[in-house]
Structure formats: C-alpha cells, structure tokens
N, C-alpha and C positions, 0 to 999 in steps of 0.2 A: 504494500500500500504506500509506503513512504516514497518509493521511487516514482510512483504516479504523482503523488503530491508535490514532490520536488520538481518534476517536469512541468507541471501546471504552474507552480510558483515561478519557475524560471521563465516560462512563457509570459506570464503576467508582467513580470519585471521588464522583460525585453520588448514587450508590445503594449505599452500603456495607452496608446492612442487607437488601438484596434477596436472596431465596432463591437466585437464579441467579448470585450474585457469583463463587463458586468455579468454576463451569462457564465463565463468560465469561472469567475470568482465565486459566484453563487454555487456552481456545481462543486467546486473544490471544498467550500465550507460545508455543503450537505454531505459530501463523502467523508470528510473528517468527523463530523458530528455523528453520522451513522456508525462509523467504525468504533468511536469511543463509547457511544451509548449502547450499541447492540453487538457489533462484531467481536469486540474484545471478550464479551461474556462467553461466546462460543469458540473463539479461536485462541484465547489466552493472550499473553503479552510477551513480546520479544522485541529487542532493539538490536539492530544490526547496522553498523555504520560502514558503508561501502562506497562512499562518495569521495572522489578526488577533490582537492582544494583548488 
C-alpha cells in the first residue's frame, strides 16, 4: 500500500496544476483512511522501508 501512496504523493507534488489534482488527492486520502480503519484489522501491521532517497 505504501508504494501506491508514495507514487500518488509524488505525482501530486510534481503536478500541482493538473486538472485531476483534487480527485487524486481525495482518492489517496480515502485509500489511506480505508486501510487504517479496516484493512489493518484484517491484514495486520508491517512497515517496510524500501525507498531510495
């Protein structure tokens, strides 16, 4: 999930003037909220840092 969130966050940062910014931002927030509220209960919790700086 985190890699999807990072990709969307990167896109939002790199494309602030795109017409779809609000829709993408809303989608990202819904995904995060859904995972925290529901997904974690069924999938558990794990943190893996695999991103280059």
